[in-house]
C-alpha positions as CSV (number, residue, x, y, z in Angstrom):
1,X,194.4,92.3,-21.8
2,X,196.2,95.2,-23.3
3,X,198.2,94.4,-26.3
4,X,201.3,96.3,-24.6
5,X,201.0,94.8,-21.3
6,X,200.7,91.2,-23.2
7,X,203.9,91.7,-25.2
8,X,205.7,92.7,-22.1
9,X,204.4,89.6,-20.4
10,X,205.5,87.3,-23.4
11,X,209.2,88.6,-22.8
12,X,209.3,88.5,-19.2
13,X,208.0,84.7,-19.9
14,X,210.8,84.2,-22.2
15,X,213.5,85.6,-20.0
16,X,212.5,83.6,-17.0
17,X,212.6,80.2,-19.2
18,X,216.1,81.1,-20.6
19,X,217.5,81.6,-17.2
20,X,216.6,78.2,-16.5
21,X,218.2,77.0,-19.6
22,X,222.0,75.6,-18.3
23,X,222.8,74.3,-21.8
24,X,222.2,78.0,-23.0
25,X,224.0,79.6,-20.0
26,X,227.0,77.2,-21.0
27,X,227.2,78.6,-24.5
28,X,226.8,81.9,-23.6
29,X,229.5,81.7,-20.9
30,X,231.8,80.0,-23.7
31,X,231.0,82.7,-26.2
32,X,232.5,85.0,-23.8
33,X,235.6,82.9,-22.8
34,X,236.3,82.1,-26.6
35,X,235.8,85.6,-27.8
36,X,237.8,87.1,-25.0
37,X,241.2,85.6,-26.3
38,X,240.4,88.1,-29.3
39,X,239.4,91.0,-27.5
40,X,236.2,90.8,-28.9
41,X,234.8,93.8,-26.4
42,X,237.5,96.4,-27.8
43,X,236.1,95.8,-31.8
44,X,233.0,98.1,-31.5
45,X,232.6,102.2,-31.8
46,X,229.9,104.5,-30.7
47,X,229.6,107.5,-33.1
48,X,232.8,107.3,-33.9
49,X,234.6,107.0,-30.9
50,X,236.1,103.0,-29.2
51,X,233.5,101.9,-26.8
52,X,235.2,98.9,-24.8
53,X,232.1,97.1,-24.0
54,X,230.1,93.8,-25.1
55,X,227.2,94.8,-27.7
56,X,224.9,93.5,-25.3
57,X,225.9,95.3,-22.4
58,X,225.3,98.6,-24.2
59,X,222.0,97.3,-25.1
60,X,221.1,96.9,-21.5
61,X,222.8,100.5,-20.5
62,X,220.3,101.9,-23.4
63,X,217.7,100.6,-21.6
64,X,218.4,101.4,-18.3
65,X,219.1,105.0,-19.3
66,X,215.8,105.3,-21.1
67,X,213.8,104.1,-18.4
68,X,215.7,106.0,-15.6
69,X,216.2,109.1,-17.5
70,X,219.4,110.4,-14.9
71,X,220.4,113.8,-15.5
72,X,223.8,112.8,-14.3
73,X,225.9,109.4,-15.4
74,X,229.3,109.4,-13.4
75,X,231.6,106.6,-15.3
76,X,234.8,105.8,-13.6
77,X,237.4,104.8,-16.3
78,X,237.2,106.7,-19.4
79,X,239.8,105.0,-21.6
80,X,239.1,105.7,-25.3
81,X,235.8,107.7,-24.4
82,X,233.4,105.6,-26.2
83,X,231.5,105.2,-22.9
84,X,231.3,108.9,-22.5
85,X,230.2,109.4,-26.0
86,X,227.5,106.9,-25.4
87,X,226.1,108.1,-22.1
88,X,226.1,111.7,-23.4
89,X,224.1,110.4,-26.4
90,X,221.4,109.2,-24.3
91,X,221.2,112.1,-22.6
92,X,221.0,114.1,-25.8
93,X,217.8,111.9,-26.7
94,X,216.3,112.6,-23.3
95,X,217.0,116.3,-23.7
96,X,218.7,116.7,-20.5
97,X,221.7,116.2,-18.2
98,X,225.6,115.8,-18.3
99,X,228.4,112.8,-18.0
100,X,231.1,113.2,-15.8
101,X,234.0,110.8,-16.5
102,X,236.9,110.2,-14.2
103,X,240.4,108.5,-14.8
104,X,243.5,108.5,-13.4
105,X,245.3,109.0,-16.7
106,X,243.5,110.7,-19.5
107,X,246.1,110.3,-22.5
108,X,246.2,113.6,-25.0
109,X,245.0,111.6,-28.0
110,X,241.7,110.3,-26.2
111,X,241.4,113.8,-24.8
112,X,241.8,115.5,-27.9
113,X,239.4,113.2,-29.8
114,X,236.6,113.7,-27.0
115,X,236.6,117.3,-26.6
116,X,235.9,117.7,-30.6
117,X,232.8,115.2,-30.5
118,X,229.6,117.1,-31.0
119,X,228.0,115.6,-27.5
120,X,231.1,116.8,-25.7
121,X,229.0,119.7,-24.7
122,X,227.2,117.1,-22.3
123,X,230.5,116.0,-20.9
124,X,232.8,116.7,-17.9
125,X,236.0,115.0,-16.8
126,X,238.4,114.4,-13.9
127,X,241.9,113.4,-14.1
128,X,242.8,111.2,-11.3
129,X,242.0,108.4,-9.2
130,X,238.0,107.6,-9.1
131,X,239.1,107.0,-5.1
132,X,241.3,110.2,-4.1
133,X,239.9,112.5,-2.0
134,X,240.2,115.7,-4.2
135,X,238.3,113.9,-6.5
136,X,235.3,113.1,-4.5
137,X,235.3,116.5,-3.1
138,X,234.9,117.7,-7.0
139,X,232.1,114.7,-8.0
140,X,230.5,116.1,-4.5
141,X,230.0,119.5,-6.0
142,X,228.9,118.3,-9.1
143,X,226.2,115.9,-7.7
144,X,224.7,118.6,-5.8
145,X,223.7,120.0,-8.9
146,X,221.7,117.1,-10.0
147,X,218.7,115.4,-8.9
148,X,218.9,111.7,-10.4
149,X,222.4,110.7,-10.7
150,X,223.6,107.0,-12.0
151,X,226.9,105.4,-11.5
152,X,228.9,103.1,-13.7
153,X,232.2,101.8,-12.2
154,X,234.6,100.6,-15.2
155,X,238.4,101.4,-13.8
156,X,240.6,99.4,-12.0
157,X,239.2,95.9,-11.4
158,X,240.6,94.8,-8.3
159,X,238.7,93.9,-5.5
160,X,240.4,96.5,-3.1
161,X,239.6,99.3,-5.8
162,X,236.4,98.3,-6.5
163,X,234.9,98.2,-3.1
164,X,236.5,101.4,-2.2
165,X,234.8,103.0,-5.5
166,X,231.5,100.9,-4.4
167,X,231.4,102.6,-0.7
168,X,232.2,105.9,-2.0
169,X,230.1,106.5,-5.3
170,X,227.1,104.1,-3.7
171,X,226.3,107.3,-2.2
172,X,225.7,109.6,-5.2
173,X,223.5,107.0,-6.8
174,X,219.5,107.9,-6.7
175,X,216.8,105.8,-5.2
176,X,215.5,103.6,-8.1
177,X,218.5,104.6,-10.1
178,X,221.5,102.2,-10.7
179,X,225.1,101.4,-9.9
180,X,226.8,99.4,-12.5
181,X,229.9,97.7,-11.9
182,X,231.7,95.6,-14.8
183,X,233.8,93.1,-15.5
184,X,232.4,91.1,-12.5
185,X,233.0,88.4,-15.3
186,X,236.7,88.3,-14.1
187,X,235.4,85.7,-10.9
188,X,233.9,83.1,-13.7
189,X,236.8,83.2,-15.9
190,X,239.8,80.3,-15.6
191,X,242.7,81.1,-13.1
192,X,245.3,82.9,-14.6
193,X,243.1,84.2,-17.6
194,X,244.2,87.6,-17.2
195,X,248.1,87.8,-17.5
196,X,250.2,90.8,-16.6
197,X,246.8,92.4,-14.7
198,X,246.3,92.8,-10.7
199,X,243.3,90.9,-10.7
200,X,241.9,87.3,-10.7
201,X,239.9,84.8,-9.2
202,X,239.1,85.9,-5.7
203,X,240.2,89.6,-6.2
204,X,238.0,91.1,-8.6
205,X,234.7,93.5,-9.2
206,X,232.6,90.4,-8.4
207,X,233.9,89.8,-4.9
208,X,233.9,93.6,-4.5
209,X,230.0,93.7,-5.2
210,X,229.6,90.2,-2.9
211,X,231.4,92.4,0.2
212,X,229.7,95.7,-0.5
213,X,226.0,93.8,-0.5
214,X,226.6,92.1,2.8
215,X,226.6,95.5,4.4
216,X,224.8,97.8,2.0
217,X,221.1,96.7,2.4
218,X,220.2,100.0,0.0
219,X,220.7,98.0,-3.1
220,X,219.6,94.7,-4.9
221,X,221.1,92.6,-7.8
222,X,218.8,93.5,-10.8
223,X,219.0,89.6,-12.1
224,X,216.1,90.1,-15.0
225,X,218.7,91.7,-16.9
226,X,221.4,89.3,-16.6
227,X,218.8,86.6,-17.2
228,X,217.8,88.6,-20.5
229,X,221.2,89.3,-21.5
230,X,222.8,85.8,-21.2
231,X,226.0,87.4,-22.7
232,X,227.5,90.5,-20.6
233,X,230.6,91.5,-18.7
234,X,228.9,92.6,-15.4
235,X,226.8,89.3,-14.2
236,X,225.9,90.3,-10.6
237,X,227.0,93.7,-11.5
238,X,223.6,95.7,-12.5
239,X,222.8,97.3,-8.9
240,X,219.5,99.1,-8.3
241,X,218.7,101.2,-5.5
242,X,215.7,100.5,-3.7
243,X,216.1,103.1,-0.9
């Protein structure tokens, strides 16, 4: 057997076996639960900008982008801009493409840091609600110039907002590419864990994904990704477009 293929099968077997381990999954969930008390995902940078993601999810995104090679990555929810810089760095390695970031409030100090970054040449930003009709019109114009599109949803985490984003932005995703929904982990955290936030158990990205997939058969959950990660903020949120 080809040694490359042999190693790939070896890894697949490992991932399959890990997925069966209830004890390991429990350890992984407890890590997320305990580390969240210390804002663990807030503590990392990507090329100088804060990226509010779990390191495991960053690695998964890298694998997906390298495999899919999109020429446009759309991110809703910019925050400090680390995500935009990460996506831009991957596209820089690929040698083509641009990133479109959308946020209802792009703070001046964050915009300044993003715009002076060496990779800003691959970034465009739109300030406004990701579900606003005017914003969607701008997005459509940008999407028209691209062949392969990937979307990452990471803005307001309420069921209503994420479901609306899913219905709108799923139309932009290319077949074989991904629609990634972050913070589906909220559904599996203790009730009331996110104090002073409008989301909770029963009202979050995971419930929105569930409702979306009931009606939209163009996407499937890529379970192998989360089985490999174990520690992820997006369980059930890695959606591949199959048709």
